[in-house]
C-alpha positions as protocol buffer text, in pm:
chain_id: "A"
residue {
  index: 1
  type: UNK
  ca { x: 2090 y: -831 z: -1775 }
}
residue {
  index: 2
  type: UNK
  ca { x: 2196 y: -1161 z: -1625 }
}
residue {
  index: 3
  type: UNK
  ca { x: 2559 y: -1255 z: -1703 }
}
residue {
  index: 4
  type: UNK
  ca { x: 2693 y: -1604 z: -1752 }
}
residue {
  index: 5
  type: UNK
  ca { x: 2985 y: -1690 z: -1526 }
}
residue {
  index: 6
  type: UNK
  ca { x: 3272 y: -1857 z: -1709 }
}
residue {
  index: 7
  type: UNK
  ca { x: 3317 y: -2215 z: -1592 }
}
residue {
  index: 8
  type: UNK
  ca { x: 3637 y: -2319 z: -1423 }
}
residue {
  index: 9
  type: UNK
  ca { x: 3845 y: -2589 z: -1573 }
}
residue {
  index: 10
  type: UNK
  ca { x: 3800 y: -2945 z: -1448 }
}
residue {
  index: 11
  type: UNK
  ca { x: 3992 y: -3005 z: -1131 }
}
residue {
  index: 12
  type: UNK
  ca { x: 4071 y: -2635 z: -1077 }
}
residue {
  index: 13
  type: UNK
  ca { x: 4030 y: -2497 z: -723 }
}
residue {
  index: 14
  type: UNK
  ca { x: 3666 y: -2395 z: -658 }
}
residue {
  index: 15
  type: UNK
  ca { x: 3535 y: -2584 z: -956 }
}
residue {
  index: 16
  type: UNK
  ca { x: 3353 y: -2840 z: -738 }
}
residue {
  index: 17
  type: UNK
  ca { x: 3398 y: -3109 z: -1004 }
}
residue {
  index: 18
  type: UNK
  ca { x: 3632 y: -3388 z: -1075 }
}
residue {
  index: 19
  type: UNK
  ca { x: 3834 y: -3402 z: -1395 }
}
residue {
  index: 20
  type: UNK
  ca { x: 3619 y: -3509 z: -1686 }
}
residue {
  index: 21
  type: UNK
  ca { x: 3296 y: -3374 z: -1538 }
}
residue {
  index: 22
  type: UNK
  ca { x: 3100 y: -3084 z: -1686 }
}
residue {
  index: 23
  type: UNK
  ca { x: 3068 y: -2766 z: -1482 }
}
residue {
  index: 24
  type: UNK
  ca { x: 2716 y: -2623 z: -1484 }
}
residue {
  index: 25
  type: UNK
  ca { x: 2664 y: -2259 z: -1580 }
}
residue {
  index: 26
  type: UNK
  ca { x: 2562 y: -2049 z: -1284 }
}
residue {
  index: 27
  type: UNK
  ca { x: 2321 y: -1758 z: -1341 }
}
residue {
  index: 28
  type: UNK
  ca { x: 2333 y: -1499 z: -1062 }
}
residue {
  index: 29
  type: UNK
  ca { x: 2007 y: -1374 z: -910 }
}
residue {
  index: 30
  type: UNK
  ca { x: 1807 y: -1131 z: -1119 }
}
residue {
  index: 31
  type: UNK
  ca { x: 1546 y: -879 z: -1024 }
}
residue {
  index: 32
  type: UNK
  ca { x: 1665 y: -851 z: -664 }
}
residue {
  index: 33
  type: UNK
  ca { x: 1659 y: -1224 z: -588 }
}
residue {
  index: 34
  type: UNK
  ca { x: 1938 y: -1384 z: -388 }
}
residue {
  index: 35
  type: UNK
  ca { x: 2203 y: -1566 z: -586 }
}
residue {
  index: 36
  type: UNK
  ca { x: 2128 y: -1931 z: -635 }
}
residue {
  index: 37
  type: UNK
  ca { x: 1750 y: -1906 z: -661 }
}
residue {
  index: 38
  type: UNK
  ca { x: 1608 y: -2032 z: -990 }
}
residue {
  index: 39
  type: UNK
  ca { x: 1490 y: -1752 z: -1214 }
}
residue {
  index: 40
  type: UNK
  ca { x: 1189 y: -1957 z: -1319 }
}
residue {
  index: 41
  type: UNK
  ca { x: 1054 y: -1917 z: -966 }
}
residue {
  index: 42
  type: UNK
  ca { x: 1073 y: -1536 z: -970 }
}
residue {
  index: 43
  type: UNK
  ca { x: 700 y: -1490 z: -1043 }
}
residue {
  index: 44
  type: UNK
  ca { x: 592 y: -1746 z: -785 }
}
residue {
  index: 45
  type: UNK
  ca { x: 805 y: -1584 z: -513 }
}
residue {
  index: 46
  type: UNK
  ca { x: 664 y: -1240 z: -592 }
}
residue {
  index: 47
  type: UNK
  ca { x: 310 y: -1380 z: -593 }
}
residue {
  index: 48
  type: UNK
  ca { x: 359 y: -1549 z: -253 }
}
residue {
  index: 49
  type: UNK
  ca { x: 495 y: -1229 z: -103 }
}
residue {
  index: 50
  type: UNK
  ca { x: 203 y: -1031 z: -242 }
}
residue {
  index: 51
  type: UNK
  ca { x: -46 y: -1278 z: -94 }
}
residue {
  index: 52
  type: UNK
  ca { x: 118 y: -1244 z: 248 }
}
residue {
  index: 53
  type: UNK
  ca { x: 101 y: -867 z: 220 }
}
residue {
  index: 54
  type: UNK
  ca { x: -266 y: -885 z: 127 }
}
residue {
  index: 55
  type: UNK
  ca { x: -342 y: -1107 z: 428 }
}
residue {
  index: 56
  type: UNK
  ca { x: -162 y: -863 z: 657 }
}
residue {
  index: 57
  type: UNK
  ca { x: -349 y: -570 z: 503 }
}
residue {
  index: 58
  type: UNK
  ca { x: -686 y: -734 z: 569 }
}
residue {
  index: 59
  type: UNK
  ca { x: -609 y: -829 z: 930 }
}
residue {
  index: 60
  type: UNK
  ca { x: -447 y: -495 z: 1020 }
}
residue {
  index: 61
  type: UNK
  ca { x: -711 y: -272 z: 859 }
}
residue {
  index: 62
  type: UNK
  ca { x: -1046 y: -239 z: 1034 }
}
residue {
  index: 63
  type: UNK
  ca { x: -1233 y: -147 z: 718 }
}
residue {
  index: 64
  type: UNK
  ca { x: -1087 y: -441 z: 530 }
}
residue {
  index: 65
  type: UNK
  ca { x: -1174 y: -674 z: 818 }
}
residue {
  index: 66
  type: UNK
  ca { x: -1532 y: -546 z: 821 }
}
residue {
  index: 67
  type: UNK
  ca { x: -1552 y: -597 z: 444 }
}
residue {
  index: 68
  type: UNK
  ca { x: -1425 y: -953 z: 472 }
}
residue {
  index: 69
  type: UNK
  ca { x: -1676 y: -1035 z: 748 }
}
residue {
  index: 70
  type: UNK
  ca { x: -1962 y: -898 z: 535 }
}
residue {
  index: 71
  type: UNK
  ca { x: -1845 y: -1085 z: 227 }
}
residue {
  index: 72
  type: UNK
  ca { x: -1806 y: -1416 z: 413 }
}
residue {
  index: 73
  type: UNK
  ca { x: -2154 y: -1369 z: 560 }
}
residue {
  index: 74
  type: UNK
  ca { x: -2313 y: -1322 z: 218 }
}
residue {
  index: 75
  type: UNK
  ca { x: -2116 y: -1615 z: 74 }
}
residue {
  index: 76
  type: UNK
  ca { x: -2246 y: -1843 z: 350 }
}
residue {
  index: 77
  type: UNK
  ca { x: -2601 y: -1721 z: 286 }
}
residue {
  index: 78
  type: UNK
  ca { x: -2559 y: -1786 z: -87 }
}
residue {
  index: 79
  type: UNK
  ca { x: -2413 y: -2133 z: -30 }
}
residue {
  index: 80
  type: UNK
  ca { x: -2672 y: -2253 z: 220 }
}
residue {
  index: 81
  type: UNK
  ca { x: -2998 y: -2062 z: 160 }
}
residue {
  index: 82
  type: UNK
  ca { x: -3215 y: -2365 z: 234 }
}
residue {
  index: 83
  type: UNK
  ca { x: -3071 y: -2391 z: 586 }
}
residue {
  index: 84
  type: UNK
  ca { x: -3170 y: -2031 z: 663 }
}
residue {
  index: 85
  type: UNK
  ca { x: -3502 y: -2001 z: 477 }
}
residue {
  index: 86
  type: UNK
  ca { x: -3720 y: -2312 z: 449 }
}
residue {
  index: 87
  type: UNK
  ca { x: -3993 y: -2161 z: 227 }
}
residue {
  index: 88
  type: UNK
  ca { x: -3995 y: -2166 z: -151 }
}
residue {
  index: 89
  type: UNK
  ca { x: -3924 y: -1807 z: -258 }
}
residue {
  index: 90
  type: UNK
  ca { x: -4146 y: -1838 z: -567 }
}
residue {
  index: 91
  type: UNK
  ca { x: -4440 y: -2018 z: -404 }
}
residue {
  index: 92
  type: UNK
  ca { x: -4754 y: -1801 z: -397 }
}
residue {
  index: 93
  type: UNK
  ca { x: -4915 y: -2000 z: -118 }
}
residue {
  index: 94
  type: UNK
  ca { x: -4957 y: -1747 z: 161 }
}
residue {
  index: 95
  type: UNK
  ca { x: -5201 y: -1471 z: 230 }
}
residue {
  index: 96
  type: UNK
  ca { x: -5100 y: -1145 z: 68 }
}
residue {
  index: 97
  type: UNK
  ca { x: -4980 y: -835 z: 256 }
}
residue {
  index: 98
  type: UNK
  ca { x: -4907 y: -1024 z: 578 }
}
residue {
  index: 99
  type: UNK
  ca { x: -4701 y: -836 z: 835 }
}
residue {
  index: 100
  type: UNK
  ca { x: -4396 y: -946 z: 1032 }
}
residue {
  index: 101
  type: UNK
  ca { x: -4435 y: -1266 z: 1231 }
}
residue {
  index: 102
  type: UNK
  ca { x: -4237 y: -1565 z: 1354 }
}
residue {
  index: 103
  type: UNK
  ca { x: -4338 y: -1762 z: 1044 }
}
residue {
  index: 104
  type: UNK
  ca { x: -4274 y: -1471 z: 805 }
}
residue {
  index: 105
  type: UNK
  ca { x: -3989 y: -1260 z: 942 }
}
residue {
  index: 106
  type: UNK
  ca { x: -4037 y: -990 z: 676 }
}
residue {
  index: 107
  type: UNK
  ca { x: -4399 y: -1056 z: 591 }
}
residue {
  index: 108
  type: UNK
  ca { x: -4536 y: -1161 z: 253 }
}
residue {
  index: 109
  type: UNK
  ca { x: -4544 y: -982 z: -81 }
}
residue {
  index: 110
  type: UNK
  ca { x: -4842 y: -866 z: -284 }
}
residue {
  index: 111
  type: UNK
  ca { x: -4823 y: -1202 z: -463 }
}
residue {
  index: 112
  type: UNK
  ca { x: -4833 y: -1411 z: -145 }
}
residue {
  index: 113
  type: UNK
  ca { x: -4462 y: -1501 z: -139 }
}
residue {
  index: 114
  type: UNK
  ca { x: -4245 y: -1514 z: 172 }
}
residue {
  index: 115
  type: UNK
  ca { x: -4024 y: -1205 z: 159 }
}
residue {
  index: 116
  type: UNK
  ca { x: -3752 y: -1339 z: 388 }
}
residue {
  index: 117
  type: UNK
  ca { x: -3708 y: -1646 z: 168 }
}
residue {
  index: 118
  type: UNK
  ca { x: -3676 y: -1422 z: -138 }
}
residue {
  index: 119
  type: UNK
  ca { x: -3405 y: -1213 z: 28 }
}
residue {
  index: 120
  type: UNK
  ca { x: -3206 y: -1522 z: 135 }
}
residue {
  index: 121
  type: UNK
  ca { x: -3236 y: -1709 z: -196 }
}
residue {
  index: 122
  type: UNK
  ca { x: -3175 y: -1388 z: -389 }
}
residue {
  index: 123
  type: UNK
  ca { x: -2818 y: -1368 z: -259 }
}
residue {
  index: 124
  type: UNK
  ca { x: -2697 y: -1661 z: -472 }
}
residue {
  index: 125
  type: UNK
  ca { x: -2752 y: -1515 z: -825 }
}
residue {
  index: 126
  type: UNK
  ca { x: -2609 y: -1179 z: -715 }
}
residue {
  index: 127
  type: UNK
  ca { x: -2294 y: -1347 z: -586 }
}
residue {
  index: 128
  type: UNK
  ca { x: -2266 y: -1560 z: -900 }
}
residue {
  index: 129
  type: UNK
  ca { x: -2280 y: -1249 z: -1115 }
}
residue {
  index: 130
  type: UNK
  ca { x: -2035 y: -1062 z: -892 }
}
residue {
  index: 131
  type: UNK
  ca { x: -1771 y: -1337 z: -887 }
}
residue {
  index: 132
  type: UNK
  ca { x: -1833 y: -1443 z: -1247 }
}
residue {
  index: 133
  type: UNK
  ca { x: -1790 y: -1092 z: -1383 }
}
residue {
  index: 134
  type: UNK
  ca { x: -1506 y: -1017 z: -1142 }
}
residue {
  index: 135
  type: UNK
  ca { x: -1303 y: -1318 z: -1255 }
}
residue {
  index: 136
  type: UNK
  ca { x: -1396 y: -1297 z: -1624 }
}
residue {
  index: 137
  type: UNK
  ca { x: -1338 y: -924 z: -1670 }
}
residue {
  index: 138
  type: UNK
  ca { x: -1015 y: -933 z: -1470 }
}
residue {
  index: 139
  type: UNK
  ca { x: -871 y: -1226 z: -1669 }
}
residue {
  index: 140
  type: UNK
  ca { x: -955 y: -1061 z: -2003 }
}
residue {
  index: 141
  type: UNK
  ca { x: -815 y: -728 z: -1889 }
}
residue {
  index: 142
  type: UNK
  ca { x: -505 y: -895 z: -1747 }
}
residue {
  index: 143
  type: UNK
  ca { x: -419 y: -1079 z: -2068 }
}
residue {
  index: 144
  type: UNK
  ca { x: -497 y: -788 z: -2300 }
}
residue {
  index: 145
  type: UNK
  ca { x: -338 y: -517 z: -2085 }
}
residue {
  index: 146
  type: UNK
  ca { x: -18 y: -704 z: -2002 }
}
residue {
  index: 147
  type: UNK
  ca { x: 22 y: -845 z: -2354 }
}
residue {
  index: 148
  type: UNK
  ca { x: -27 y: -499 z: -2502 }
}
residue {
  index: 149
  type: UNK
  ca { x: 242 y: -349 z: -2277 }
}
residue {
  index: 150
  type: UNK
  ca { x: 496 y: -629 z: -2319 }
}
residue {
  index: 151
  type: UNK
  ca { x: 462 y: -700 z: -2692 }
}
residue {
  index: 152
  type: UNK
  ca { x: 440 y: -335 z: -2798 }
}
residue {
  index: 153
  type: UNK
  ca { x: 435 y: -228 z: -3162 }
}
residue {
  index: 154
  type: UNK
  ca { x: 136 y: -333 z: -3370 }
}
residue {
  index: 155
  type: UNK
  ca { x: 0 y: -549 z: -3088 }
}
residue {
  index: 156
  type: UNK
  ca { x: -1 y: -255 z: -2849 }
}
residue {
  index: 157
  type: UNK
  ca { x: -163 y: -28 z: -3105 }
}
residue {
  index: 158
  type: UNK
  ca { x: -439 y: -271 z: -3198 }
}
residue {
  index: 159
  type: UNK
  ca { x: -527 y: -378 z: -2845 }
}
residue {
  index: 160
  type: UNK
  ca { x: -518 y: -19 z: -2723 }
}
residue {
  index: 161
  type: UNK
  ca { x: -764 y: 88 z: -2992 }
}
residue {
  index: 162
  type: UNK
  ca { x: -1011 y: -181 z: -2881 }
}
residue {
  index: 163
  type: UNK
  ca { x: -966 y: -77 z: -2519 }
}
residue {
  index: 164
  type: UNK
  ca { x: -1010 y: 294 z: -2596 }
}
residue {
  index: 165
  type: UNK
  ca { x: -1329 y: 233 z: -2795 }
}
residue {
  index: 166
  type: UNK
  ca { x: -1489 y: 58 z: -2497 }
}
residue {
  index: 167
  type: UNK
  ca { x: -1363 y: 327 z: -2260 }
}
residue {
  index: 168
  type: UNK
  ca { x: -1532 y: 615 z: -2442 }
}
residue {
  index: 169
  type: UNK
  ca { x: -1870 y: 437 z: -2463 }
}
residue {
  index: 170
  type: UNK
  ca { x: -2086 y: 493 z: -2151 }
}
residue {
  index: 171
  type: UNK
  ca { x: -2113 y: 147 z: -2001 }
}
residue {
  index: 172
  type: UNK
  ca { x: -2458 y: 149 z: -1844 }
}
residue {
  index: 173
  type: UNK
  ca { x: -2641 y: 290 z: -2149 }
}
residue {
  index: 174
  type: UNK
  ca { x: -2458 y: 28 z: -2356 }
}
residue {
  index: 175
  type: UNK
  ca { x: -2580 y: -243 z: -2119 }
}
residue {
  index: 176
  type: UNK
  ca { x: -2936 y: -110 z: -2148 }
}
residue {
  index: 177
  type: UNK
  ca { x: -2919 y: -130 z: -2527 }
}
residue {
  index: 178
  type: UNK
  ca { x: -2780 y: -483 z: -2518 }
}
residue {
  index: 179
  type: UNK
  ca { x: -3027 y: -586 z: -2248 }
}
residue {
  index: 180
  type: UNK
  ca { x: -3321 y: -460 z: -2456 }
}
residue {
  index: 181
  type: UNK
  ca { x: -3225 y: -709 z: -2728 }
}
residue {
  index: 182
  type: UNK
  ca { x: -3170 y: -984 z: -2469 }
}
residue {
  index: 183
  type: UNK
  ca { x: -3490 y: -922 z: -2278 }
}
residue {
  index: 184
  type: UNK
  ca { x: -3534 y: -1171 z: -1995 }
}
residue {
  index: 185
  type: UNK
  ca { x: -3164 y: -1257 z: -1982 }
}
residue {
  index: 186
  type: UNK
  ca { x: -3072 y: -1511 z: -1717 }
}
residue {
  index: 187
  type: UNK
  ca { x: -2774 y: -1513 z: -1482 }
}
residue {
  index: 188
  type: UNK
  ca { x: -2523 y: -1660 z: -1730 }
}
residue {
  index: 189
  type: UNK
  ca { x: -2623 y: -1415 z: -2004 }
}
residue {
  index: 190
  type: UNK
  ca { x: -2594 y: -1129 z: -1756 }
}
residue {
  index: 191
  type: UNK
  ca { x: -2244 y: -1242 z: -1661 }
}
residue {
  index: 192
  type: UNK
  ca { x: -2137 y: -1269 z: -2026 }
}
residue {
  index: 193
  type: UNK
  ca { x: -2275 y: -927 z: -2123 }
}
residue {
  index: 194
  type: UNK
  ca { x: -2124 y: -735 z: -1830 }
}
residue {
  index: 195
  type: UNK
  ca { x: -1791 y: -918 z: -1866 }
}
residue {
  index: 196
  type: UNK
  ca { x: -1766 y: -847 z: -2239 }
}
residue {
  index: 197
  type: UNK
  ca { x: -1825 y: -476 z: -2188 }
}
residue {
  index: 198
  type: UNK
  ca { x: -1660 y: -409 z: -1851 }
}
residue {
  index: 199
  type: UNK
  ca { x: -1294 y: -508 z: -1882 }
}
residue {
  index: 200
  type: UNK
  ca { x: -1152 y: -201 z: -2061 }
}
residue {
  index: 201
  type: UNK
  ca { x: -1077 y: 24 z: -1762 }
}
residue {
  index: 202
  type: UNK
  ca { x: -899 y: -258 z: -1578 }
}
residue {
  index: 203
  type: UNK
  ca { x: -697 y: -338 z: -1892 }
}
residue {
  index: 204
  type: UNK
  ca { x: -576 y: 23 z: -1907 }
}
residue {
  index: 205
  type: UNK
  ca { x: -462 y: 9 z: -1543 }
}
residue {
  index: 206
  type: UNK
  ca { x: -279 y: -321 z: -1584 }
}
residue {
  index: 207
  type: UNK
  ca { x: -115 y: -203 z: -1906 }
}
residue {
  index: 208
  type: UNK
  ca { x: 28 y: 101 z: -1726 }
}
residue {
  index: 209
  type: UNK
  ca { x: 166 y: -120 z: -1449 }
}
residue {
  index: 210
  type: UNK
  ca { x: 313 y: -369 z: -1696 }
}
residue {
  index: 211
  type: UNK
  ca { x: 488 y: -91 z: -1887 }
}
residue {
  index: 212
  type: UNK
  ca { x: 684 y: -6 z: -1573 }
}
residue {
  index: 213
  type: UNK
  ca { x: 802 y: -369 z: -1550 }
}
residue {
  index: 214
  type: UNK
  ca { x: 888 y: -432 z: -1914 }
}
residue {
  index: 215
  type: UNK
  ca { x: 1261 y: -355 z: -1886 }
}
residue {
  index: 216
  type: UNK
  ca { x: 1328 y: -501 z: -1542 }
}
residue {
  index: 217
  type: UNK
  ca { x: 1626 y: -730 z: -1492 }
}
residue {
  index: 218
  type: UNK
  ca { x: 1428 y: -1048 z: -1425 }
}
residue {
  index: 219
  type: UNK
  ca { x: 1247 y: -1007 z: -1759 }
}
residue {
  index: 220
  type: UNK
  ca { x: 1575 y: -951 z: -1938 }
}
residue {
  index: 221
  type: UNK
  ca { x: 1705 y: -1269 z: -1778 }
}
residue {
  index: 222
  type: UNK
  ca { x: 1398 y: -1458 z: -1901 }
}
residue {
  index: 223
  type: UNK
  ca { x: 1458 y: -1332 z: -2256 }
}
residue {
  index: 224
  type: UNK
  ca { x: 1823 y: -1442 z: -2236 }
}
residue {
  index: 225
  type: UNK
  ca { x: 1710 y: -1788 z: -2134 }
}
residue {
  index: 226
  type: UNK
  ca { x: 1496 y: -1796 z: -2449 }
}
residue {
  index: 227
  type: UNK
  ca { x: 1156 y: -1802 z: -2278 }
}
residue {
  index: 228
  type: UNK
  ca { x: 853 y: -1742 z: -2495 }
}
residue {
  index: 229
  type: UNK
  ca { x: 644 y: -1427 z: -2463 }
}
residue {
  index: 230
  type: UNK
  ca { x: 342 y: -1615 z: -2327 }
}
residue {
  index: 231
  type: UNK
  ca { x: 557 y: -1770 z: -2053 }
}
residue {
  index: 232
  type: UNK
  ca { x: 707 y: -1433 z: -1959 }
}
residue {
  index: 233
  type: UNK
  ca { x: 363 y: -1268 z: -1943 }
}
residue {
  index: 234
  type: UNK
  ca { x: 192 y: -1543 z: -1741 }
}
residue {
  index: 235
  type: UNK
  ca { x: 475 y: -1662 z: -1516 }
}
residue {
  index: 236
  type: UNK
  ca { x: 705 y: -1361 z: -1480 }
}
residue {
  index: 237
  type: UNK
  ca { x: 495 y: -1044 z: -1507 }
}
residue {
  index: 238
  type: UNK
  ca { x: 145 y: -1128 z: -1381 }
}
residue {
  index: 239
  type: UNK
  ca { x: 250 y: -1269 z: -1038 }
}
residue {
  index: 240
  type: UNK
  ca { x: 429 y: -940 z: -960 }
}
residue {
  index: 241
  type: UNK
  ca { x: 98 y: -753 z: -1003 }
}
residue {
  index: 242
  type: UNK
  ca { x: -106 y: -959 z: -757 }
}
residue {
  index: 243
  type: UNK
  ca { x: -222 y: -668 z: -542 }
}
residue {
  index: 244
  type: UNK
  ca { x: -342 y: -466 z: -839 }
}
residue {
  index: 245
  type: UNK
  ca { x: -510 y: -770 z: -994 }
}
residue {
  index: 246
  type: UNK
  ca { x: -702 y: -846 z: -674 }
}
residue {
  index: 247
  type: UNK
  ca { x: -805 y: -480 z: -643 }
}
residue {
  index: 248
  type: UNK
  ca { x: -925 y: -492 z: -1005 }
}
residue {
  index: 249
  type: UNK
  ca { x: -1127 y: -806 z: -932 }
}
residue {
  index: 250
  type: UNK
  ca { x: -1297 y: -636 z: -636 }
}
residue {
  index: 251
  type: UNK
  ca { x: -1377 y: -329 z: -844 }
}
residue {
  index: 252
  type: UNK
  ca { x: -1524 y: -538 z: -1127 }
}
residue {
  index: 253
  type: UNK
  ca { x: -1728 y: -741 z: -879 }
}
residue {
  index: 254
  type: UNK
  ca { x: -1863 y: -424 z: -718 }
}
residue {
  index: 255
  type: UNK
  ca { x: -1974 y: -277 z: -1049 }
}
residue {
  index: 256
  type: UNK
  ca { x: -2123 y: -612 z: -1151 }
}
residue {
  index: 257
  type: UNK
  ca { x: -2348 y: -606 z: -844 }
}
residue {
  index: 258
  type: UNK
  ca { x: -2462 y: -251 z: -918 }
}
residue {
  index: 259
  type: UNK
  ca { x: -2508 y: -296 z: -1293 }
}
residue {
  index: 260
  type: UNK
  ca { x: -2688 y: -630 z: -1275 }
}
residue {
  index: 261
  type: UNK
  ca { x: -2923 y: -512 z: -1001 }
}
residue {
  index: 262
  type: UNK
  ca { x: -2998 y: -195 z: -1196 }
}
residue {
  index: 263
  type: UNK
  ca { x: -3072 y: -388 z: -1516 }
}
residue {
  index: 264
  type: UNK
  ca { x: -3300 y: -626 z: -1329 }
}
residue {
  index: 265
  type: UNK
  ca { x: -3474 y: -335 z: -1156 }
}
residue {
  index: 266
  type: UNK
  ca { x: -3570 y: -176 z: -1488 }
}
residue {
  index: 267
  type: UNK
  ca { x: -3696 y: -510 z: -1619 }
}
residue {
  index: 268
  type: UNK
  ca { x: -3407 y: -617 z: -1843 }
}
residue {
  index: 269
  type: UNK
  ca { x: -3328 y: -932 z: -1646 }
}
residue {
  index: 270
  type: UNK
  ca { x: -3523 y: -1254 z: -1604 }
}
residue {
  index: 271
  type: UNK
  ca { x: -3816 y: -1166 z: -1373 }
}
residue {
  index: 272
  type: UNK
  ca { x: -3856 y: -1534 z: -1281 }
}
residue {
  index: 273
  type: UNK
  ca { x: -3509 y: -1549 z: -1125 }
}
residue {
  index: 274
  type: UNK
  ca { x: -3524 y: -1462 z: -756 }
}
residue {
  index: 275
  type: UNK
  ca { x: -3260 y: -1200 z: -685 }
}
residue {
  index: 276
  type: UNK
  ca { x: -3244 y: -866 z: -512 }
}
residue {
  index: 277
  type: UNK
  ca { x: -3278 y: -676 z: -840 }
}
residue {
  index: 278
  type: UNK
  ca { x: -3589 y: -868 z: -945 }
}
residue {
  index: 279
  type: UNK
  ca { x: -3737 y: -813 z: -598 }
}
residue {
  index: 280
  type: UNK
  ca { x: -3707 y: -440 z: -657 }
}
residue {
  index: 281
  type: UNK
  ca { x: -3864 y: -486 z: -1001 }
}
residue {
  index: 282
  type: UNK
  ca { x: -4171 y: -665 z: -864 }
}
residue {
  index: 283
  type: UNK
  ca { x: -4195 y: -424 z: -569 }
}
residue {
  index: 284
  type: UNK
  ca { x: -4203 y: -130 z: -808 }
}
residue {
  index: 285
  type: UNK
  ca { x: -4465 y: -295 z: -1031 }
}
residue {
  index: 286
  type: UNK
  ca { x: -4687 y: -366 z: -731 }
}
residue {
  index: 287
  type: UNK
  ca { x: -4639 y: -19 z: -579 }
}
residue {
  index: 288
  type: UNK
  ca { x: -4487 y: -151 z: -257 }
}
residue {
  index: 289
  type: UNK
  ca { x: -4477 y: 183 z: -75 }
}
residue {
  index: 290
  type: UNK
  ca { x: -4837 y: 265 z: -159 }
}
residue {
  index: 291
  type: UNK
  ca { x: -4963 y: -78 z: -54 }
}
residue {
  index: 292
  type: UNK
  ca { x: -4785 y: -76 z: 283 }
}
residue {
  index: 293
  type: UNK
  ca { x: -4491 y: -304 z: 196 }
}
residue {
  index: 294
  type: UNK
  ca { x: -4185 y: -78 z: 234 }
}
residue {
  index: 295
  type: UNK
  ca { x: -3965 y: -372 z: 339 }
}
residue {
  index: 296
  type: UNK
  ca { x: -4009 y: -519 z: -10 }
}
residue {
  index: 297
  type: UNK
  ca { x: -3793 y: -233 z: -135 }
}
residue {
  index: 298
  type: UNK
  ca { x: -3582 y: -143 z: 168 }
}
residue {
  index: 299
  type: UNK
  ca { x: -3442 y: -488 z: 255 }
}
residue {
  index: 300
  type: UNK
  ca { x: -3311 y: -593 z: -90 }
}
residue {
  index: 301
  type: UNK
  ca { x: -3182 y: -240 z: -140 }
}
residue {
  index: 302
  type: UNK
  ca { x: -2988 y: -259 z: 186 }
}
residue {
  index: 303
  type: UNK
  ca { x: -2851 y: -600 z: 87 }
}
residue {
  index: 304
  type: UNK
  ca { x: -2717 y: -456 z: -240 }
}
residue {
  index: 305
  type: UNK
  ca { x: -2559 y: -168 z: -50 }
}
residue {
  index: 306
  type: UNK
  ca { x: -2405 y: -402 z: 210 }
}
residue {
  index: 307
  type: UNK
  ca { x: -2254 y: -637 z: -50 }
}
residue {
  index: 308
  type: UNK
  ca { x: -2120 y: -341 z: -246 }
}
residue {
  index: 309
  type: UNK
  ca { x: -1972 y: -201 z: 74 }
}
residue {
  index: 310
  type: UNK
  ca { x: -1800 y: -534 z: 142 }
}
residue {
  index: 311
  type: UNK
  ca { x: -1619 y: -520 z: -193 }
}
residue {
  index: 312
  type: UNK
  ca { x: -1541 y: -150 z: -150 }
}
residue {
  index: 313
  type: UNK
  ca { x: -1395 y: -194 z: 199 }
}
residue {
  index: 314
  type: UNK
  ca { x: -1175 y: -480 z: 85 }
}
residue {
  index: 315
  type: UNK
  ca { x: -1064 y: -275 z: -213 }
}
residue {
  index: 316
  type: UNK
  ca { x: -949 y: -5 z: 29 }
}
residue {
  index: 317
  type: UNK
  ca { x: -690 y: -242 z: 176 }
}
residue {
  index: 318
  type: UNK
  ca { x: -545 y: -333 z: -163 }
}
residue {
  index: 319
  type: UNK
  ca { x: -530 y: 32 z: -264 }
}
residue {
  index: 320
  type: UNK
  ca { x: -311 y: 85 z: 41 }
}
residue {
  index: 321
  type: UNK
  ca { x: -78 y: -191 z: -77 }
}
residue {
  index: 322
  type: UNK
  ca { x: -38 y: -32 z: -419 }
}
residue {
  index: 323
  type: UNK
  ca { x: -16 y: 327 z: -289 }
}
residue {
  index: 324
  type: UNK
  ca { x: 173 y: 372 z: 41 }
}
residue {
  index: 325
  type: UNK
  ca { x: 56 y: 735 z: 58 }
}
residue {
  index: 326
  type: UNK
  ca { x: -293 y: 607 z: 141 }
}
residue {
  index: 327
  type: UNK
  ca { x: -177 y: 418 z: 449 }
}
residue {
  index: 328
  type: UNK
  ca { x: -290 y: 576 z: 776 }
}
residue {
  index: 329
  type: UNK
  ca { x: -32 y: 747 z: 992 }
}
residue {
  index: 330
  type: UNK
  ca { x: -69 y: 489 z: 1272 }
}
residue {
  index: 331
  type: UNK
  ca { x: 37 y: 212 z: 1032 }
}
residue {
  index: 332
  type: UNK
  ca { x: 345 y: 408 z: 928 }
}
residue {
  index: 333
  type: UNK
  ca { x: 438 y: 469 z: 1293 }
}
residue {
  index: 334
  type: UNK
  ca { x: 390 y: 99 z: 1370 }
}
residue {
  index: 335
  type: UNK
  ca { x: 624 y: -1 z: 1085 }
}
residue {
  index: 336
  type: UNK
  ca { x: 887 y: 251 z: 1199 }
}
residue {
  index: 337
  type: UNK
  ca { x: 866 y: 122 z: 1556 }
}
residue {
  index: 338
  type: UNK
  ca { x: 913 y: -236 z: 1440 }
}
residue {
  index: 339
  type: UNK
  ca { x: 1216 y: -136 z: 1235 }
}
residue {
  index: 340
  type: UNK
  ca { x: 1364 y: 52 z: 1531 }
}
residue {
  index: 341
  type: UNK
  ca { x: 1352 y: -264 z: 1739 }
}
């Protein structure tokens, strides 16, 4: 617990003040911070350090670098689809069952649509769902999990019951039931449904991490200063969990891609929205393999796998940050060599 240093009398040696002036109270560093740093900046300093560690983990890990390259590629495709594909993905203006050509790089569908344009334009709704669910589910889990651990008592009991109820319910069957009542759900509805049902596992992880921080010195110092619980949770605790929060975001985004594509494939999404899941839905309905259009199934399926792999590879780097035992031996030797110098 931070201690208050007794002020010296005015004019005494080392007081640093003239007679008649007030001597400010000095609070020594808490939570491992150097003396003289403001305690209010403890969370920001921890967050900045965590961000630097995450950047180093991505650049020093080949898998994480490959994941970042894949993710950036898909983001650029989703941001500028019209630059890459000039055809309307929903226009049924071409001859059906056309093969690969310079004008139709993947051919046309059984409905006369350009398949390459559908793949390119289909990246945007998938990315919107991935990032929307990733951010939404992580924020909900972060507030509920950390608040449950820090407040304790009745709050912890009530929030834990809600979390446990969602944990024991199989998520995908629950999404199928909800999707059957929201037949033809668009992108925003899909984001809301997956977010509302997919935050419980992340909340349990963040709660366990927050429990290990609840009695740390820098939190005790914040309580002594009279800070409110909301301030302590948002400013003091959450920035120290940056690596775990980012890893949770990547996990939620990965599952959002898989769940949304699966729901669209079985016809529980909006079939008029061009995305990789709805491409699989229409390919199945038109018997793509039997009619000689295997690319109608293979290409969007590979895109889903590649985007999921991008999130998974990035998640690998942040798992290494949180668990040093997962770091490869060459990284450990490199750190030891740097320390020896």
